[in-house]
N, C-alpha and C positions, 0 to 999 in steps of 0.2 A: 330562514325564520329561525327566533328563539323563543319558544312557547311557555319556559319558564320563567317566574317572577323572581327576579334578584333581591339581594338582601333586603334593601330599603325597602321594597315593595312589599317582602312579607312584613317585616317591620311596621308599616304602615296598614297592612288589614290586620294585624294583630291588636294594633292600638285602637282601632274600631272595633272590634270583636269584645277587647277586653270592655272597652267603655258602653258599647250597647247593649252587653250581656248584664249589666247591672244598672242598667237606665231605666227599665221599666217600659221598654217599647210598646210590648201586645197590652198593657193597660193604657199607655196613652192614644194607642191605636182605637181601644174601644171609645175612650172619651171624645176623642178625633170624632169619630163616625157618629157621635150624639151633638155634636157641634161645641164642644168644649176643647177648644186648642190649646190651653195653658201648658199642660204636661208636654203636647208635642211640641210648641216653640221653645220651652227650656231645651229640648233634645236639640232642635234646628240650631239654635245658638251655640251649644256647645260642640256639635258638629264643624260650626262655622270657626270656633276655637282652634279645632283641630285642623284646618285647612281645606275641609272639604268642599265648602263654598268658592274657593278660589283656586280650584283646581283649573276651569275652562278660562278664568281671566287671565291676559296676558300680564307678563311680569311688571311691564313698565304702567299698569294700571293699578299695580297694588296687590297683583294675584301671583299665581304660581306657574303658568304656563306649561301645565304637566302635559303629559301625552297621553292621548288613548286609552292605554293600556293601566294607567293609574285610575283613570275616573271608571274603568270595569272593576278593578280591586275595590273601590271603594263602595260603587252599586252593587256589588255582590254581597257587600257586608249589609247595606240598607234591606236589601232583600231578605236576608237569612235572619233578619232582627225584626220585619216587620215595622219598619219605622214610617209613621204618617208623614205625608205631607207633598208638595209640587216640586220635588228634588229634581226630578229630571229637566223640568221646564225652567226653575230658576238656576239652576248650579250647572245645568249643560245646554239648553238651546238660548236661553236671555244674553249669557254673554256673546253667543256669536251673533246674535240678533244687533244687540243694542252697542257693540263694537263699531259698526257699521252706521246705526241710526242716533246713537245717544252714548257716547263713549265716556261721558264725566259722571254716569251712572253707575259705572262697573264695580269701581271702589266699594261702594255700597253694596253691591252685590256680593263681593269677596269676603267681606266683614259679615255678611249675613243679616244686615240692619234692614234689607229690602227683598221683600217676596214677591216674585213675580211669577206668574202663571200664563199661559195663553192657550189659543185655539188655533187650531191650523187646518181646516176643511181640505178635503174631504176625510183625511185619514183619521185626524183628531178634531172632531167638532164640536165638541165641549171643553171648556177651559177647568181643568182640576183645581178645586178649593179656592175657588175665586174670591169665597167670603173674607178668607184669612188673607188674601194676597193685596199688596201694597199697589198693584201695577197689574194690569190685564192689559195682555196684547191680542192681537188677531192679524195672522198671516194669509194672506190670500195673493197667492203666486208670489210675485217679486215684493208686492205691497204690505208693509208693514202699518199697521194702524194701532191706534191707543183703542180700547174697548172697553165695554160697560158691562156689568154681570147682570143676567137675567134669571130666568126661574133655575129652579134647583132639579135636576134631573136624577131618577133613582140609578143606582149602579148594581152589580151584582154583590159587589163589594162596598158594605157601609163605608169603608174608612175613604174610600175613593168619594169627594161630592164634586159632582160634575155639574156645570152651569152651562147656561145658554150666553151668548156673548152678540151683542151689536156694536159694530163698528161706529167708532166716535171721531176724533183726530188722525189724518194721516201724518206718521212719523218720518217716514224715508221710503224711497223706492230702493231696495236693496239690490248691492251688486249682483249680476248674474250667477248663480251657483250657489252662494250666500246659504239661502234658505232650504233648499236641499240636501246641502250638507248638514244644516243644523238639525234637520229632521232626522237623517241618518243618523248624527249623533244621540239622539234620543231615542231611537230604536235599538242601537247599540248598548247604551244604560239601559234602557228598559230589559234588552235580553240579559245583561249582567244580574239586574234584579230576579228573573226568572230564576235564573242558575243560583242564586244564595237562597231563594225560597225553596227550590228542589232539595237544597242539599240539607236545608232544615229539616224539611218534612220527611227524609230518608232517615236523619238522625233520630228523631222521634218517633219513627216507626221502629227503627231497630231498637231503640232503649225499651219500648213499650212490649216488643216481641220477646225481649229478654225476661221481661219483669211477669208479664201476663202468663199466669198458668191454666191450663186447662188439662183434665185425665192427668194429674199429678207430675205434668210435665210444663215447662217454658214453652209458649207457643212457638217461638223463634226454633225450636227443634225439630220442626213439622218441615218436611221438604218442600211441601208447595210453597209457604211462606219464604223460604231461603230462595228458593227459586224467583221468585216475585221481587224480593229485595234486591238480589243480584242484578236481575233486567233493569232495575232504576239505576243502582251503581253504574253498570254498563252504559246507559243513555247519557247520564250526567258527564261520565268521562267521555265521551263522545262529542257531547256539546262543547265540552270547556276550551278542547282547541282550535274550533270553530270561531269561538266567541275572542279568544287570542287572537288568533290570525285575523280576523276582521279590524280588532283594533290595531294591528301592525299596518293593514293595508290602505288606512285612513289615508286620505289625500293620493290616494293612487287611482286608475283608472276602473279597478275593479273592485273599489270600495262599496259600492251599492249592492253588486252582487254579493260580497262576503258579509256585508251586515245583514243582507236579507238571510242567508245561508244560515247565519248564526240566532238569528231571531225564530227561525223554523225550528232549529234542533233544540234551541233552549226552550221553547215553547212545548213541543214535543216530550222533552225529559221532564219538565217542571210539572205538566199534567199526567203523565205516567206515576211522578212521584205523589201526587196528590191523590189520585186512585188507589195507589197501593196503600198510602198511609191510612184511608179513610178503610180498605179492606182489613188492614192490619188492627186497626182501633176497633173496628166495629160501630155497635151503635152509640158507643160515648162520644164516636168523633161527629155524629150530627148534631150534639147537644150546643146548645149556645152558651153554656159555661164554659166548655171546651176550647182552649186557644188552637188545636188543630183547625177548625173551622175559619179562623182568621186568615191563615197561609193558603188554606183550600181556596176559599174566594179571592183572596189575592191573586193567586195563580190564574184564575179563571178569568179575570178583570184584565190583567198584565199580558194575557194572550193576544186580546184583540187590541190594546193599545199599542198606538205609532206603527198601525197598519197591521191588519189582521195576517193570519197565515196564509190565505187565499192570495193577497196580495203581495207577499215577501214570494210566495211559490211563484206566482207571475212575473216577476222581476228576475227571479232565478232562472227560469226558462228562458226567459228572452236573453238574458244575456248566453245563456248557453249555445240556443239557437243562431244569436247573431255571429258569434264566433265560429 
Protein backbone atom coordinates (compact mmCIF):
# COMPACT_ATOMS: atom_id res chain seq x y z
CA UNK A 1 0.00 0.00 0.00
CA UNK A 2 1.07 3.57 -0.70
CA UNK A 3 0.22 5.93 2.13
CA UNK A 4 1.65 9.10 0.56
CA UNK A 5 -0.47 11.44 -1.50
CA UNK A 6 0.52 11.94 -5.13
CA UNK A 7 1.24 15.33 -6.67
CA UNK A 8 -2.30 15.75 -7.99
CA UNK A 9 -3.83 15.05 -4.58
CA UNK A 10 -1.41 17.41 -2.87
CA UNK A 11 -2.28 20.14 -5.38
CA UNK A 12 -6.00 19.54 -4.78
CA UNK A 13 -5.46 19.81 -1.03
CA UNK A 14 -3.49 23.05 -1.41
CA UNK A 15 -6.15 24.59 -3.67
CA UNK A 16 -8.85 23.87 -1.10
CA UNK A 17 -6.65 25.14 1.71
CA UNK A 18 -5.89 28.35 -0.17
CA UNK A 19 -9.55 29.04 -0.90
CA UNK A 20 -10.92 28.12 2.51
CA UNK A 21 -8.19 30.07 4.26
CA UNK A 22 -9.66 33.28 2.84
CA UNK A 23 -13.34 32.29 2.68
CA UNK A 24 -14.23 33.26 6.24
CA UNK A 25 -15.49 29.79 7.14
CA UNK A 26 -15.50 30.36 10.95
CA UNK A 27 -17.70 33.43 10.53
CA UNK A 28 -19.92 31.50 8.13
CA UNK A 29 -20.14 28.70 10.70
CA UNK A 30 -21.23 31.12 13.43
CA UNK A 31 -23.93 32.55 11.17
CA UNK A 32 -24.99 29.06 10.09
CA UNK A 33 -25.52 28.09 13.71
CA UNK A 34 -27.82 31.08 14.11
CA UNK A 35 -29.90 30.09 11.10
CA UNK A 36 -28.27 32.39 8.52
CA UNK A 37 -27.00 30.13 5.74
CA UNK A 38 -26.11 32.81 3.17
CA UNK A 39 -22.33 32.81 3.70
CA UNK A 40 -22.22 29.04 4.06
CA UNK A 41 -24.12 28.58 0.80
CA UNK A 42 -21.59 30.77 -1.02
CA UNK A 43 -18.79 28.52 0.23
CA UNK A 44 -20.89 25.49 -0.75
CA UNK A 45 -21.17 26.67 -4.35
CA UNK A 46 -17.53 27.65 -4.61
CA UNK A 47 -16.46 24.22 -3.38
CA UNK A 48 -18.74 22.72 -6.02
CA UNK A 49 -16.90 24.80 -8.62
CA UNK A 50 -13.63 23.34 -7.30
CA UNK A 51 -14.95 19.80 -7.81
CA UNK A 52 -15.66 18.73 -4.24
CA UNK A 53 -19.33 17.90 -4.84
CA UNK A 54 -18.52 15.85 -7.93
CA UNK A 55 -16.01 13.57 -6.22
CA UNK A 56 -18.36 10.64 -5.56
CA UNK A 57 -20.59 11.09 -8.61
CA UNK A 58 -19.71 8.69 -11.49
CA UNK A 59 -18.14 10.21 -14.57
CA UNK A 60 -21.03 9.12 -16.79
CA UNK A 61 -23.36 11.16 -14.58
CA UNK A 62 -21.29 14.35 -14.77
CA UNK A 63 -19.01 13.71 -11.81
CA UNK A 64 -15.37 12.87 -11.24
CA UNK A 65 -15.67 9.27 -10.05
CA UNK A 66 -12.80 9.94 -7.67
CA UNK A 67 -11.11 7.42 -5.40
CA UNK A 68 -11.90 7.34 -1.66
CA UNK A 69 -8.47 8.80 -0.88
CA UNK A 70 -9.44 11.92 -2.86
CA UNK A 71 -12.54 12.24 -0.68
CA UNK A 72 -10.33 11.98 2.40
CA UNK A 73 -8.11 14.78 1.08
CA UNK A 74 -11.10 17.08 0.57
CA UNK A 75 -12.80 16.34 3.88
CA UNK A 76 -9.63 16.86 5.86
CA UNK A 77 -9.60 20.42 4.57
CA UNK A 78 -13.31 20.85 5.35
CA UNK A 79 -12.59 19.83 8.93
CA UNK A 80 -9.50 21.97 9.14
CA UNK A 81 -11.39 25.10 8.12
CA UNK A 82 -14.66 24.43 9.99
CA UNK A 83 -16.87 24.52 6.89
CA UNK A 84 -20.56 24.22 7.88
CA UNK A 85 -23.16 22.19 6.02
CA UNK A 86 -24.23 18.61 5.23
CA UNK A 87 -21.18 17.75 3.14
CA UNK A 88 -20.89 14.13 4.24
CA UNK A 89 -24.57 13.58 3.46
CA UNK A 90 -24.72 15.42 0.13
CA UNK A 91 -21.24 14.77 -1.26
CA UNK A 92 -20.53 11.24 -0.02
CA UNK A 93 -23.69 9.35 0.95
CA UNK A 94 -26.35 10.74 -1.38
CA UNK A 95 -24.52 9.86 -4.64
CA UNK A 96 -24.18 6.22 -3.54
CA UNK A 97 -27.84 5.95 -2.56
CA UNK A 98 -29.35 7.92 -5.45
CA UNK A 99 -27.24 6.14 -8.05
CA UNK A 100 -29.48 3.17 -7.35
CA UNK A 101 -32.71 5.07 -6.63
CA UNK A 102 -32.69 8.27 -8.71
CA UNK A 103 -29.70 8.49 -11.07
CA UNK A 104 -31.14 11.51 -12.89
CA UNK A 105 -30.46 13.66 -9.82
CA UNK A 106 -26.72 12.94 -9.72
CA UNK A 107 -25.78 15.76 -12.08
CA UNK A 108 -27.41 18.28 -9.73
CA UNK A 109 -25.45 16.84 -6.80
CA UNK A 110 -22.20 17.16 -8.75
CA UNK A 111 -22.96 20.79 -9.62
CA UNK A 112 -23.83 21.65 -6.02
CA UNK A 113 -27.26 22.90 -7.09
CA UNK A 114 -29.09 20.41 -4.88
CA UNK A 115 -28.46 19.98 -1.15
CA UNK A 116 -29.33 16.58 0.26
CA UNK A 117 -29.30 15.44 3.85
CA UNK A 118 -30.41 12.22 5.49
CA UNK A 119 -30.95 10.19 8.61
CA UNK A 120 -29.96 6.55 9.00
CA UNK A 121 -31.05 5.17 12.38
CA UNK A 122 -29.74 3.94 14.72
CA UNK A 123 -26.24 5.37 14.16
CA UNK A 124 -27.49 8.60 12.56
CA UNK A 125 -30.99 9.21 13.90
CA UNK A 126 -31.25 12.89 12.95
CA UNK A 127 -30.83 14.71 9.63
CA UNK A 128 -28.18 17.41 9.61
CA UNK A 129 -29.23 20.87 8.38
CA UNK A 130 -32.55 19.66 7.03
CA UNK A 131 -33.79 23.25 7.06
CA UNK A 132 -31.43 24.18 4.21
CA UNK A 133 -31.71 20.91 2.27
CA UNK A 134 -33.63 20.54 -0.96
CA UNK A 135 -34.18 16.88 -0.23
CA UNK A 136 -34.29 14.87 2.99
CA UNK A 137 -33.78 11.10 2.87
CA UNK A 138 -34.29 8.34 5.42
CA UNK A 139 -32.41 5.05 5.27
CA UNK A 140 -34.00 2.13 7.10
CA UNK A 141 -32.05 -1.04 6.41
CA UNK A 142 -32.07 -1.36 2.62
CA UNK A 143 -35.16 0.83 2.23
CA UNK A 144 -34.68 4.41 1.04
CA UNK A 145 -37.46 6.91 1.71
CA UNK A 146 -38.11 10.54 1.06
CA UNK A 147 -38.54 12.17 4.45
CA UNK A 148 -39.96 15.25 6.05
CA UNK A 149 -38.05 17.30 8.61
CA UNK A 150 -39.56 17.73 12.04
CA UNK A 151 -38.37 19.31 15.27
CA UNK A 152 -34.92 20.84 15.67
CA UNK A 153 -32.75 19.02 18.21
CA UNK A 154 -29.97 20.74 20.08
CA UNK A 155 -26.38 19.65 19.39
CA UNK A 156 -23.25 20.35 21.42
CA UNK A 157 -22.05 22.00 18.21
CA UNK A 158 -24.30 24.93 17.30
CA UNK A 159 -23.18 24.71 13.67
CA UNK A 160 -24.69 21.21 13.39
CA UNK A 161 -28.48 21.70 13.23
CA UNK A 162 -30.08 18.30 13.77
CA UNK A 163 -33.68 17.53 12.81
CA UNK A 164 -36.05 14.69 13.51
CA UNK A 165 -37.40 13.11 10.33
CA UNK A 166 -40.53 11.22 9.33
CA UNK A 167 -40.67 8.84 6.37
CA UNK A 168 -42.92 9.83 3.47
CA UNK A 169 -42.67 8.10 0.08
CA UNK A 170 -40.49 5.04 -0.47
CA UNK A 171 -37.94 5.73 -3.18
CA UNK A 172 -36.37 2.32 -3.62
CA UNK A 173 -35.18 -0.91 -2.13
CA UNK A 174 -31.41 -0.57 -2.38
CA UNK A 175 -29.23 -3.43 -3.64
CA UNK A 176 -27.70 -5.50 -0.87
CA UNK A 177 -24.70 -3.80 0.71
CA UNK A 178 -25.21 -0.37 -0.88
CA UNK A 179 -26.53 1.31 2.27
CA UNK A 180 -23.86 -0.26 4.49
CA UNK A 181 -21.08 0.78 2.12
CA UNK A 182 -22.46 4.33 1.91
CA UNK A 183 -22.56 4.64 5.70
CA UNK A 184 -18.98 3.37 5.94
CA UNK A 185 -17.98 5.99 3.38
CA UNK A 186 -19.65 8.58 5.61
CA UNK A 187 -17.66 7.38 8.63
CA UNK A 188 -14.47 7.61 6.57
CA UNK A 189 -15.22 11.19 5.50
CA UNK A 190 -16.10 12.09 9.08
CA UNK A 191 -12.76 10.66 10.21
CA UNK A 192 -11.00 12.91 7.72
CA UNK A 193 -12.88 15.93 9.11
CA UNK A 194 -11.76 14.97 12.61
CA UNK A 195 -8.15 14.69 11.50
CA UNK A 196 -8.34 18.09 9.81
CA UNK A 197 -9.88 19.68 12.89
CA UNK A 198 -7.21 18.07 15.07
CA UNK A 199 -4.46 19.46 12.86
CA UNK A 200 -5.96 22.95 13.05
CA UNK A 201 -6.29 22.76 16.84
CA UNK A 202 -2.65 21.73 17.15
CA UNK A 203 -1.59 24.55 14.84
CA UNK A 204 -3.55 27.10 16.85
CA UNK A 205 -2.15 25.79 20.13
CA UNK A 206 1.44 25.88 18.90
CA UNK A 207 1.05 29.42 17.58
CA UNK A 208 -0.49 30.60 20.84
CA UNK A 209 2.24 28.90 22.86
CA UNK A 210 4.88 30.77 20.85
CA UNK A 211 3.30 34.17 21.46
CA UNK A 212 1.78 33.98 24.94
CA UNK A 213 4.30 34.99 27.59
CA UNK A 214 4.37 34.27 31.33
CA UNK A 215 7.19 34.89 33.77
CA UNK A 216 9.13 36.61 30.99
CA UNK A 217 9.10 33.57 28.67
CA UNK A 218 6.90 32.20 25.90
CA UNK A 219 4.76 29.48 27.47
CA UNK A 220 5.84 27.13 24.67
CA UNK A 221 9.29 27.02 26.28
CA UNK A 222 7.92 25.17 29.31
CA UNK A 223 8.59 21.46 29.10
CA UNK A 224 5.15 20.35 30.24
CA UNK A 225 3.48 22.12 27.31
CA UNK A 226 6.10 20.88 24.88
CA UNK A 227 5.38 17.29 25.89
CA UNK A 228 1.61 17.78 25.68
CA UNK A 229 1.83 19.26 22.18
CA UNK A 230 4.24 16.51 21.11
CA UNK A 231 1.73 13.89 22.26
CA UNK A 232 -0.90 15.46 20.01
CA UNK A 233 1.50 15.44 17.08
CA UNK A 234 2.18 11.74 17.61
CA UNK A 235 -1.52 10.89 17.89
CA UNK A 236 -2.38 12.70 14.67
CA UNK A 237 0.54 11.12 12.84
CA UNK A 238 -0.56 7.65 13.95
CA UNK A 239 -4.16 8.29 12.89
CA UNK A 240 -3.28 9.47 9.37
CA UNK A 241 -1.98 6.15 7.97
CA UNK A 242 -5.01 4.35 9.40
CA UNK A 243 -7.23 6.83 7.59
CA UNK A 244 -5.37 6.47 4.31
CA UNK A 245 -5.24 2.69 4.72
CA UNK A 246 -9.01 2.59 5.22
CA UNK A 247 -9.50 4.65 2.06
CA UNK A 248 -7.35 2.20 0.13
CA UNK A 249 -9.24 -0.80 1.50
CA UNK A 250 -12.68 0.39 0.38
CA UNK A 251 -14.28 -2.40 -1.61
CA UNK A 252 -12.33 -5.13 0.14
CA UNK A 253 -13.54 -7.60 2.76
CA UNK A 254 -11.70 -5.63 5.45
CA UNK A 255 -13.17 -2.23 4.59
CA UNK A 256 -15.62 -2.03 7.51
CA UNK A 257 -12.94 -2.99 10.02
CA UNK A 258 -10.44 -0.52 8.60
CA UNK A 259 -12.94 2.34 8.50
CA UNK A 260 -13.83 1.70 12.14
CA UNK A 261 -10.16 1.63 13.14
CA UNK A 262 -9.61 4.93 11.34
CA UNK A 263 -12.64 6.53 13.01
CA UNK A 264 -11.41 5.45 16.45
CA UNK A 265 -7.88 6.75 15.88
CA UNK A 266 -9.02 10.05 14.35
CA UNK A 267 -11.55 10.60 17.13
CA UNK A 268 -9.00 9.94 19.87
CA UNK A 269 -6.37 12.15 18.23
CA UNK A 270 -8.77 15.04 17.60
CA UNK A 271 -10.14 14.83 21.15
CA UNK A 272 -6.60 14.95 22.56
CA UNK A 273 -5.89 17.94 20.31
CA UNK A 274 -8.99 19.75 21.56
CA UNK A 275 -8.20 19.13 25.23
CA UNK A 276 -4.58 20.18 24.80
CA UNK A 277 -5.45 23.31 22.80
CA UNK A 278 -7.86 24.34 25.53
CA UNK A 279 -5.22 23.74 28.19
CA UNK A 280 -2.68 25.82 26.27
CA UNK A 281 -5.10 28.71 25.69
CA UNK A 282 -6.45 28.72 29.22
CA UNK A 283 -9.59 30.66 30.11
CA UNK A 284 -9.73 32.54 26.79
CA UNK A 285 -10.48 29.25 25.08
CA UNK A 286 -13.80 29.05 26.92
CA UNK A 287 -15.10 32.38 25.63
CA UNK A 288 -17.76 32.50 22.93
CA UNK A 289 -15.81 35.19 21.09
CA UNK A 290 -12.77 32.97 20.52
CA UNK A 291 -12.86 30.67 17.50
CA UNK A 292 -11.16 27.85 19.42
CA UNK A 293 -14.49 26.80 20.91
CA UNK A 294 -15.94 26.26 17.43
CA UNK A 295 -13.37 23.58 16.67
CA UNK A 296 -13.63 22.01 20.13
CA UNK A 297 -17.40 21.56 19.91
CA UNK A 298 -17.11 20.39 16.30
CA UNK A 299 -14.72 17.65 17.37
CA UNK A 300 -16.96 16.63 20.23
CA UNK A 301 -19.95 16.31 17.88
CA UNK A 302 -18.10 14.47 15.11
CA UNK A 303 -16.76 11.86 17.52
CA UNK A 304 -20.31 10.57 17.92
CA UNK A 305 -21.36 11.13 14.28
CA UNK A 306 -21.71 8.15 11.91
CA UNK A 307 -21.20 5.65 14.72
CA UNK A 308 -19.93 6.24 18.23
CA UNK A 309 -16.48 5.19 19.36
CA UNK A 310 -18.05 2.25 21.21
CA UNK A 311 -19.81 1.12 18.04
CA UNK A 312 -16.63 1.21 16.01
CA UNK A 313 -14.58 -0.49 18.72
CA UNK A 314 -17.14 -3.30 18.75
CA UNK A 315 -16.78 -3.71 14.97
CA UNK A 316 -13.01 -3.89 15.17
CA UNK A 317 -13.23 -6.43 18.01
CA UNK A 318 -15.73 -8.55 16.06
CA UNK A 319 -13.49 -8.52 13.00
CA UNK A 320 -10.42 -9.51 15.00
CA UNK A 321 -12.12 -12.32 16.90
CA UNK A 322 -13.78 -13.61 13.73
CA UNK A 323 -10.40 -13.96 12.04
